[in-house]
Structures are given as structure tokens and as C-alpha cells.
C-alpha positions as CSV (number, residue, x, y, z in Angstrom):
1,M,0.0,29.8,26.4
2,S,0.8,26.1,25.4
3,E,-0.7,25.1,28.7
4,L,-3.9,26.5,27.3
5,K,-3.4,25.1,23.8
6,E,-3.3,21.1,25.5
7,Q,-6.3,22.3,27.2
8,I,-7.7,23.0,24.3
9,K,-6.9,19.8,22.6
10,F,-8.0,17.5,25.1
11,K,-11.3,19.2,25.3
12,A,-11.5,19.3,21.8
13,F,-10.9,16.1,21.1
14,Q,-13.1,14.9,23.5
15,T,-16.3,16.9,22.3
16,F,-14.9,15.1,18.9
17,L,-15.6,11.5,20.2
18,K,-18.6,12.5,22.1
19,Y,-20.4,14.3,19.4
20,G,-19.1,13.0,16.0
21,F,-15.7,14.5,14.1
22,R,-17.6,15.6,11.1
23,S,-20.4,17.2,13.1
24,V,-18.9,19.0,15.4
25,T,-18.2,23.0,14.1
26,M,-15.6,25.5,15.6
27,D,-17.9,27.6,16.2
28,D,-19.6,24.2,18.3
29,L,-16.5,24.2,20.5
30,C,-16.4,27.8,21.1
31,K,-19.5,27.1,23.1
32,E,-18.3,23.9,24.5
33,L,-15.3,25.4,25.3
34,T,-16.6,28.5,26.9
35,M,-14.0,30.5,24.5
36,S,-14.4,33.3,22.3
37,K,-13.6,32.5,18.4
38,K,-10.8,35.0,18.6
39,T,-9.0,32.6,20.7
40,L,-9.6,29.7,19.6
41,Y,-8.4,31.1,16.0
42,Q,-5.4,32.3,18.1
43,F,-4.3,28.5,18.1
44,F,-5.3,26.4,15.2
45,S,-6.3,28.2,11.9
46,N,-8.8,25.9,10.9
47,K,-11.0,22.5,12.3
48,E,-8.7,20.6,10.3
49,E,-5.3,22.0,11.9
50,L,-7.1,21.4,15.4
51,L,-8.3,17.8,14.5
52,T,-4.7,17.0,13.9
53,E,-3.1,18.0,16.5
54,C,-5.9,16.7,18.5
55,I,-4.9,13.1,16.9
56,A,-1.3,14.0,17.3
57,S,-2.0,14.5,21.4
58,F,-4.0,11.5,21.9
59,Q,-2.1,9.3,20.0
60,A,1.2,10.7,22.4
61,R,-1.0,10.1,25.8
62,N,-1.3,6.6,24.6
63,Q,2.4,5.7,24.0
64,E,3.1,7.4,27.3
65,Q,0.4,5.2,28.7
66,S,2.2,2.2,27.0
67,D,5.7,3.1,28.5
68,A,4.3,3.3,32.0
69,I,2.6,0.1,31.5
70,Q,5.6,-1.6,30.2
71,K,7.0,-0.7,33.4
72,E,4.5,-3.1,35.1
73,A,5.2,-6.0,33.2
74,S,7.4,-8.6,35.0
75,N,8.3,-10.5,31.2
76,P,6.9,-10.1,27.9
77,I,3.9,-12.3,28.2
78,E,2.5,-10.5,31.4
79,L,2.7,-7.2,29.2
80,I,0.3,-8.8,26.3
81,F,-1.9,-9.7,28.7
82,L,-1.8,-5.4,30.9
83,V,-1.7,-4.0,27.6
84,F,-4.8,-5.5,26.1
85,R,-6.5,-4.9,29.8
86,H,-5.5,-1.1,29.2
87,F,-8.0,-1.7,25.3
88,M,-10.6,-3.1,26.7
89,K,-11.1,-0.3,29.2
90,E,-10.5,1.9,26.3
91,A,-12.7,0.4,23.9
92,Q,-15.2,0.9,26.7
93,Q,-14.9,4.6,27.4
94,N,-14.6,5.3,23.4
95,N,-17.4,4.9,21.1
96,H,-14.9,3.4,17.5
97,Q,-17.0,4.0,15.6
98,K,-16.9,8.5,15.6
99,Y,-12.9,6.7,14.2
100,L,-14.9,5.1,11.0
101,D,-16.4,8.9,10.6
102,L,-12.9,10.4,10.7
103,K,-11.6,7.7,7.7
104,K,-14.6,8.0,6.1
105,Y,-14.6,12.3,6.0
106,Y,-11.2,13.4,7.2
107,F,-9.3,10.3,5.4
108,D,-6.1,12.4,5.0
109,I,-6.0,13.0,8.4
110,W,-6.8,9.6,9.4
111,E,-4.6,8.2,7.4
112,N,-1.4,9.8,8.3
113,A,-2.4,8.9,12.4
114,N,-2.7,5.4,11.2
115,S,0.4,5.3,9.5
116,C,2.0,6.7,12.9
117,N,-0.2,4.5,14.7
118,E,1.2,1.5,12.5
119,H,4.7,2.2,13.2
120,Y,5.0,3.0,16.4
121,V,2.6,-0.6,17.6
122,I,4.4,-2.8,15.0
123,N,7.6,-1.4,16.8
124,K,6.5,-2.5,20.3
125,I,5.2,-5.7,18.9
126,L,9.2,-6.4,17.5
127,D,10.5,-5.3,21.1
128,N,8.5,-7.7,23.0
129,L,9.0,-10.5,20.4
130,K,13.1,-10.0,20.7
131,E,12.5,-9.7,24.4
132,G,10.5,-13.1,24.9
133,K,12.9,-14.4,22.5
134,K,15.9,-13.7,25.3
135,A,14.0,-14.9,28.3
136,G,12.9,-19.0,26.4
137,L,9.8,-17.6,26.1
138,Y,9.0,-17.4,22.8
139,R,10.1,-19.9,19.9
140,E,13.3,-18.7,18.3
141,D,12.6,-20.2,14.6
142,L,9.8,-17.1,14.7
143,N,10.1,-14.5,11.9
144,E,9.8,-11.5,13.8
145,K,9.0,-8.8,11.4
146,I,6.3,-10.8,9.9
147,I,4.8,-12.1,13.2
148,A,4.4,-8.1,14.2
149,K,3.0,-7.1,10.9
150,L,0.4,-10.3,11.3
151,F,-0.4,-9.7,14.8
152,Y,-1.1,-5.6,14.4
153,Q,-3.4,-6.5,11.5
154,K,-5.3,-8.9,14.0
155,T,-5.6,-6.0,16.5
156,L,-7.3,-3.6,13.8
157,L,-10.4,-6.0,13.7
158,L,-11.1,-5.5,17.8
159,S,-12.6,-2.5,16.5
160,D,-14.1,-3.3,13.7
161,Q,-17.9,-3.6,14.1
162,D,-18.4,-5.1,10.9
163,F,-16.1,-7.9,11.9
164,F,-17.3,-8.2,15.5
165,P,-20.8,-6.7,15.6
166,I,-20.9,-6.0,19.7
167,N,-24.8,-7.7,19.2
168,E,-22.9,-11.4,18.8
169,F,-19.5,-11.0,20.1
170,R,-18.7,-9.6,23.5
171,P,-15.0,-7.6,23.2
172,V,-13.3,-9.2,26.2
173,E,-14.1,-12.8,24.6
174,V,-12.9,-11.3,21.1
175,I,-9.7,-10.1,23.2
176,H,-9.0,-13.1,24.9
177,E,-9.4,-15.3,21.8
178,L,-6.7,-13.0,19.9
179,V,-4.2,-13.1,22.9
180,V,-4.4,-16.5,23.6
181,Y,-4.4,-17.8,20.1
182,H,-1.3,-15.5,19.4
183,L,0.5,-16.3,22.7
184,N,-0.1,-20.4,22.2
185,G,1.5,-19.8,18.1
186,I,4.9,-18.1,19.2
187,C,5.3,-19.3,23.4
188,T,7.8,-22.2,24.2
189,D,6.8,-25.0,26.7
190,K,8.4,-22.1,29.5
191,G,6.1,-20.0,28.5
192,R,2.9,-21.7,27.8
193,K,3.2,-22.9,31.7
194,L,2.7,-18.6,32.4
195,I,-0.4,-18.2,29.5
196,N,-2.8,-19.8,31.6
197,D,-1.8,-18.2,35.1
198,Y,-2.2,-14.7,33.3
199,I,-6.0,-15.5,32.0
200,I,-7.1,-16.4,35.9
201,K,-5.4,-13.0,36.6
202,Y,-6.7,-10.6,34.0
203,F,-9.5,-11.7,32.1
204,N,-11.3,-13.7,35.0
205,N,-12.4,-11.3,37.1
């Protein structure tokens, strides 16, 4: 039963991303999932409950992917490049305009999801900064809490079509500049020696 519920959430989320969070109804989902209303409502009492759980599952999958990526990295600097390479792939696959629809029409759901994501990401950035300091790759004098919050806010701009319209700015170039800007600001001389190697490895191919 729980396996079926997870399948419903996964397929429903893909449908929301494809057609829009506002426009897709529970009836539409029944047709898309080839499922009776009775079965769907057995798991979710309304669209808002389904949306909330869909997004929670999506965030959980992202966190699992983040943990897997962390194991690939040989050092904190490479981890930054690996994370943003993953972000680029995800951005190409998903229409971020749909997430703006979620914010507009289901603000409470969006706000809760955004709060959870902010807490998770900022803690990950803090961990990265601490590990970078230990390895002698990041400056000892940097304020971890301030840098973590600043960097998190900058990452939010990557999917802001008003700030970086896609017809004017290529996403890969924006991500490249953000990563290099961030790392040059926090790295020691030892850390900076690694940056160009990773630019070639992760951005120039």
C-alpha cells in the first residue's frame, strides 16, 4: 500500500510539473494515473494534501541525491562544483516557472517547503565551510553563518527568470560565475590552486 502511495506521489508531481500546479485537478490526475477517484482519495483527501506530500517526497529525493554527491567529492571545493553540476542538469529538466505558480496559488505549501529547504541547504553550506577550513582550503577568518546565508540567497537567484532572463543569460554561465565568485571570496591560496582545474573538469566540457 505504501509503495502505491509513493508511486502516486511521484507520477502526480511529474504531472504537476508538466501542466502546472494550479491547472491540474484531482480528476486530471485520475485520468493521468489511470486510477479511480476512490483509490486516489483513499490516500489523499484533497489536492492540497497531495501537493504537500509530493513536494516533501521531492525534497527527500533531492537530499538523498545530495548525500550521494557528497560521497563523490574528494574535497569541499570539488563538492561545490559537483552540486552545481547537478543543479544545471535539474534546471534543464524542470520548468522553474511552475514553481513560481506554486508560490502564487499555494503560498502556504510553498512557504513551508521553502523553509524546510532553506534550513537543509544552509546547514549543508555550513558543513562545507567548516570542512574547507579544516582542510586549509577556506579562509580561517570568514564568518561561516554570514557566508552560508549570503550564498544561499544567491543560489535562489539562479532560477529567477526576472533577474536572469534565459533569453539574455545562459544558465550555465550564471552558475559558473556564481561558483567562481563564491570560491574566490572564501578560498586560501591553497584552495584557489584547485579552482581552475575544477572549472575545466566541470564547466568546459
